[in-house]
C-alpha positions in Angstrom: -31.5 2.2 57.7 -30.4 1.3 54.2 -28.0 3.4 52.4 -28.2 3.4 48.6 -25.1 4.2 46.6 -25.0 5.2 43.0 -22.0 3.8 41.0 -19.6 6.4 39.7 -19.9 7.1 36.0 -16.7 6.9 34.0 -16.3 10.4 32.6 -13.4 9.5 30.4 -15.5 8.3 27.5 -13.4 6.7 24.8 -14.5 8.6 21.7 -11.6 7.2 19.7 -12.7 3.6 20.2 -16.4 4.4 19.5 -15.7 6.3 16.3 -13.1 3.8 15.0 -15.7 1.0 15.6 -18.5 3.0 14.0 -16.7 3.8 10.7 -16.5 0.1 9.5 -20.2 -0.4 10.5 -21.2 2.7 8.5 -19.4 1.4 5.4 -21.0 -2.0 5.8 -24.4 -0.3 6.0 -23.7 1.7 2.9 -22.7 -1.5 1.1 -25.9 -3.3 2.1 -28.1 -0.4 1.2 -26.4 -0.1 -2.2 -26.9 -3.7 -3.0 -30.5 -3.6 -1.8 -31.6 -0.6 -3.9 -29.3 -1.3 -6.9 -32.0 -3.1 -9.0 -34.3 0.0 -8.6 -31.5 2.4 -9.4 -30.5 0.4 -12.4 -34.1 0.3 -13.7 -34.5 4.1 -13.1 -31.2 4.9 -14.9 -31.6 2.6 -17.9 -30.7 5.3 -20.4 -27.6 6.6 -18.6 -24.4 6.1 -20.5 -21.9 8.7 -19.2 -22.3 7.7 -15.5 -23.1 4.0 -15.8 -22.3 2.2 -12.5 -22.3 -1.6 -12.6 -22.8 -3.8 -9.5 -19.2 -5.0 -9.6 -18.0 -1.4 -9.2 -20.4 -0.9 -6.3 -19.1 -4.0 -4.5 -15.4 -3.3 -5.3 -15.5 0.3 -4.0 -17.4 -0.5 -0.9 -15.2 -3.5 -0.1 -12.2 -1.2 -0.6 -13.7 1.3 1.8 -14.4 -1.5 4.3 -10.7 -2.6 4.1 -9.4 0.9 4.6 -11.7 1.5 7.6 -10.9 -1.9 9.2 -7.1 -1.2 8.8 -7.6 2.2 10.4 -9.6 0.5 13.2 -6.7 -1.9 13.9 -4.2 0.9 14.2 -6.4 3.0 16.4 -7.1 0.1 18.7 -3.4 -0.1 19.5 -2.2 3.4 19.1 -3.4 7.0 18.8 -1.6 7.4 15.5 -3.4 9.9 13.2 -2.7 7.6 10.2 -5.5 5.4 11.5 -8.0 8.3 11.0 -6.6 8.9 7.5 -7.4 5.3 6.6 -10.8 5.5 8.1 -11.6 8.8 6.3 -10.5 7.2 3.0 -12.7 4.2 3.7 -15.7 6.4 4.2 -15.0 8.2 0.9 -14.8 4.9 -1.0 -17.8 3.5 0.8 -20.2 6.2 -0.4 -18.8 6.7 -3.9 -21.7 4.7 -5.4 -24.2 7.2 -3.9 -22.7 10.1 -5.9 -22.6 8.2 -9.1 -26.1 6.8 -8.7 -27.5 10.3 -8.1 -25.6 11.6 -11.1 -27.0 8.8 -13.3 -30.5 9.8 -12.2 -29.9 13.4 -13.1 -28.5 12.3 -16.5 -31.7 10.5 -17.5 -33.8 13.5 -16.5 -35.0 12.6 -13.0 -35.5 15.5 -10.6 -33.2 14.9 -7.7 -33.5 18.5 -6.3 -30.8 20.9 -5.3 -29.8 18.7 -2.3 -29.5 15.6 -4.5 -27.4 17.5 -7.0 -25.0 18.8 -4.3 -24.8 15.3 -2.8 -24.0 13.8 -6.2 -21.2 16.4 -6.8 -19.7 16.1 -3.3 -19.7 12.3 -3.2 -18.6 12.0 -6.8 -15.8 14.5 -6.0 -14.6 12.0 -3.3 -11.6 10.9 -5.4 -10.0 14.3 -4.8 -10.2 14.2 -1.0 -8.9 10.6 -1.2 -6.0 11.9 -3.2 -5.3 14.5 -0.5 -5.5 12.0 2.3 -3.5 9.1 0.7 -1.2 11.2 -1.6 -0.4 14.1 0.7 -1.3 13.7 4.3 -0.4 10.0 4.6 3.2 10.4 3.3 3.5 13.6 5.5 2.4 11.9 8.7 3.6 8.3 8.2 4.7 6.4 10.3 4.7 8.5 13.5 1.5 10.4 12.9 3.4 13.7 12.9 5.2 15.7 10.2 9.1 15.5 10.3 9.1 18.9 11.8 6.9 22.0 12.1 8.4 23.5 8.9 6.5 20.9 6.9 3.1 22.1 8.2 2.7 24.0 4.9 2.1 20.7 3.1 -0.9 20.0 5.3 -2.1 23.6 4.8 -1.9 23.1 1.1 -4.0 20.0 1.3 -6.6 21.9 3.4 -6.7 24.8 1.0 -7.1 22.3 -1.9 -10.0 20.6 -0.2 -11.8 23.8 0.8 -11.3 25.3 -2.7 -12.4 22.1 -4.4 -15.5 21.8 -2.3 -16.4 25.4 -3.1 -15.7 25.1 -6.8 -17.8 21.9 -6.9 -20.7 23.7 -5.2 -20.6 26.7 -7.4 -20.4 24.7 -10.6 -23.2 22.3 -9.5 -25.6 25.2 -8.8 -24.8 27.0 -12.1 -24.6 24.2 -14.6 -25.2 20.5 -15.4 -23.6 17.8 -13.3 -21.8 16.4 -16.3 -19.7 19.6 -16.6 -18.6 19.8 -12.9 -14.8 19.9 -12.8 -14.7 18.7 -16.5 -12.0 19.6 -19.0 -13.5 23.0 -19.6 -13.7 23.8 -15.9 -11.8 27.0 -14.8 -11.1 25.4 -11.4 -9.4 22.3 -12.8 -6.0 24.0 -13.3 -6.0 25.4 -9.8 -6.9 22.1 -8.3 -4.3 20.3 -10.3 -1.6 22.8 -9.2 -2.6 22.5 -5.6 -2.6 18.7 -5.8 0.8 18.5 -7.5 2.3 20.9 -4.9 1.0 18.9 -2.0 2.1 15.5 -3.5 5.6 16.9 -4.3 6.0 18.4 -0.8 4.8 15.2 0.8 7.3 13.2 -1.3 10.2 15.4 -0.3 9.1 15.1 3.4 9.4 11.3 3.1 13.0 11.6 1.9 13.9 14.0 4.7 12.2 11.7 7.3 14.1 8.7 5.9 17.5 10.4 6.2 16.8 11.4 9.8 15.0 8.2 10.9 16.3 5.3 13.0 16.5 1.8 11.8 12.9 0.9 12.8 11.3 3.9 11.0 13.3 3.2 7.9 11.9 -0.3 7.8 8.4 1.1 8.3 8.9 3.5 5.4 10.3 0.8 3.2 7.3 -1.4 3.7 4.9 1.2 2.3 7.2 2.5 -0.4 7.7 -1.0 -1.8 3.9 -1.4 -2.0 3.5 1.9 -3.8 6.3 1.0 -6.2 4.6 -2.3 -6.9 1.3 -0.5 -7.5 2.9 2.0 -9.9 4.6 -0.9 -11.8 1.3 -2.8 -12.0 -0.5 0.2 -13.4 2.3 0.8 -15.9 2.4 -2.8 -17.0 -1.4 -3.0 -17.3 -1.4 0.0 -19.6 1.5 -1.2 -21.8 0.3 -2.2 -25.2 2.8 -5.1 -25.3 1.3 -6.8 -22.3 -2.3 -6.7 -23.7 -4.1 -7.6 -20.4 -7.4 -6.0 -21.4 -9.2 -3.3 -19.4 -11.0 -5.8 -17.1 -7.8 -7.7 -16.1 -5.8 -4.5 -15.9 -8.4 -2.9 -13.5 -8.6 -6.1 -11.4 -4.8 -6.3 -11.1 -4.5 -2.6 -10.2 -7.4 -3.0 -7.6 -5.6 -6.0 -6.0 -2.4 -4.1 -5.7 -4.1 -1.0 -4.3 -5.8 -3.1 -1.7 -2.4 -4.1 -0.4 -1.6 -0.4 0.5 -3.6 -0.3 3.8 -2.4 -3.7 4.7 1.3 -2.7 4.3 0.5 0.4 6.5 -0.9 -1.7 9.3 2.0 -4.1 9.1 4.5 -1.2 9.3 2.9 0.6 12.2 2.1 -2.5 14.2 5.6 -3.7 13.3 4.3 -7.2 12.5 7.2 -9.2 10.8 8.8 -5.8 10.1 12.3 -7.1 9.8 11.4 -9.6 7.0 11.3 -6.8 4.5 14.9 -6.9 3.4 14.7 -10.6 2.9 11.5 -10.2 0.8 13.1 -7.6 -1.3 16.3 -9.6 -1.9 14.4 -12.8 -2.7 12.1 -11.0 -5.1 15.0 -9.2 -6.9 17.1 -12.4 -7.0 14.4 -14.6 -8.4 13.4 -12.0 -11.0 17.0 -11.8 -12.2 17.3 -15.6 -12.2 14.2 -16.0 -14.3 15.4 -13.4 -16.7 18.9 -15.0 -17.0 17.5 -18.5 -17.5 15.0 -17.3 -20.0 17.7 -15.5 -22.0 19.9 -18.7 -21.8 17.0 -20.9 -22.9 16.1 -18.7 -25.8 19.7 -18.4 -27.0 20.4 -22.2 -26.6 17.2 -23.0 -28.4 18.0 -20.7 -31.3 21.6 -22.0 -31.5 20.5 -25.7 -31.4 17.8 -25.1 -34.0 20.5 -23.8 -36.4 22.9 -26.6 -35.6 20.2 -29.4 -35.7 17.8 -28.4 -38.4 14.6 -30.5 -38.4 15.2 -31.6 -34.8 13.1 -29.1 -33.0 12.1 -31.6 -30.2 15.7 -32.4 -29.5 16.6 -28.7 -29.4 13.7 -27.9 -27.0 14.7 -30.9 -24.7 18.4 -30.0 -24.7 17.7 -26.3 -23.9 15.3 -27.2 -21.1 17.8 -29.6 -19.5 20.6 -27.0 -19.8 18.4 -24.4 -18.1 17.5 -26.8 -15.3 21.2 -27.7 -14.8 22.2 -24.1 -14.6 19.4 -23.0 -12.2 21.1 -23.9 -8.9 24.6 -22.4 -9.6 23.1 -19.3 -11.2 20.6 -18.8 -8.3 23.4 -19.2 -5.7 25.7 -16.6 -7.3 22.9 -14.1 -8.0 21.5 -14.6 -4.5 24.9 -13.8 -3.0 25.3 -10.7 -5.2 21.8 -9.4 -4.3 22.2 -10.1 -0.6 25.3 -7.9 -0.6 23.3 -5.0 -1.8 19.7 -5.5 -0.6 20.0 -7.7 2.5 23.2 -6.5 4.1 22.1 -7.7 7.6 21.8 -11.3 6.6 25.0 -11.1 4.4 27.1 -9.7 7.3 25.6 -12.2 9.7 26.6 -15.1 7.4 30.1 -13.7 7.0 30.5 -13.3 10.8 29.3 -16.9 11.3 31.7 -18.3 8.7 34.6 -16.5 10.2 33.7 -17.8 13.7 33.4 -21.3 12.3 37.0 -21.0 11.0 38.3 -19.6 14.3 36.7 -22.4 16.3 39.1 -24.9 14.6 42.0 -23.1 16.3 40.6 -21.8 19.6 41.3 -23.9 22.7 40.9 -21.4 25.4 37.3 -21.2 26.9 37.5 -17.6 27.8 38.5 -16.6 24.3 35.8 -18.7 22.8 33.2 -17.1 25.1 34.4 -13.6 24.0 34.2 -14.5 20.3 30.7 -16.0 20.6 29.3 -13.0 22.5 30.9 -10.6 20.1 29.4 -12.3 17.1 25.9 -12.4 18.7 26.1 -8.7 19.6 27.2 -7.7 16.1 24.6 -9.8 14.2 21.5 -10.0 16.5 22.1 -6.9 18.5 20.3 -8.1 21.7 19.8 -5.9 24.7 21.7 -8.4 26.9 23.9 -11.4 26.4 25.1 -14.2 28.6 26.7 -17.6 28.3 25.5 -20.7 30.2 27.9 -23.6 30.6 26.7 -26.9 31.8 28.7 -28.5 34.5 29.7 -32.0 33.5 31.3 -34.6 35.9 
């Protein structure tokens, strides 16, 4: 008599893995659909001027959404950190931005998109505000552990939730009662309340980062530094691109800001997965030192060129050549001095390690006792590398 057995079904279905994998696929689908129907949308919205949406913007926003969702997928594959869900949520918002703007353009040229289409246009076009709440409020609050610094900071998350619910309600009411062009515009009564809620949430999240940094251990501080440096570079890039002196132009400025913004999710993944985490201080010190060296050499070159031009009138080629040679000759000594000065302030670990090794090298000239030498070497290794265990192996020689 044959006995048939039914294999047991694994009841512990991994919803986290399925959802984290599905999000990038949805964003890719949105990109492909947008590219496929773009010619028809462009032809149907030929008269739209206020909500014109070019192909490059569609591709840029969907690629940004794909990057955020993939970075969230990488985090969720390794950990259950809530930051991964924040990145994937932001990716979905960016991935469907084009839908809201396309529907708004159709409404602007007089196409009947219905009540559902108007609501979808407003909600998806309003996606920048939820993205601000996710990246500007919840991410600083939860990064890098996925939890607030303490329960007392839950009010920041509550503020973000109130802002999202209030904003969605305001968008719905204004969409049903007026034109899409006026939703959350300058004359909107809800704009002030949303701005206050957003500012309160961002301010509270920023303070929570400072509190977390003061209480954090060495690893968490490095993780926070990674992302803070990226945000600082992003802010500097936006500021430089908007400065009239630089004159990058709107296209180049937007491209530069987009490139720097795309580095934000990458820095978050590097920080949480701790990939090359300890190289940050070295990167900061090298960036600062080379920036100072370039500035000093540029000032010396300009001053030498102006002086030689006055001393040798009519010999501009000689002045340029002499100034260039002087700058090249001074590069190495200036770089060495500035690098040492910067390392003392931004890369203390490397600076202290070099000082310890130099002192050990000097002591080796006088130490003749093997036990003393072993003690000194183990002490230097523990102070500089901080290993979990140390030992010395001596080869027996005949």
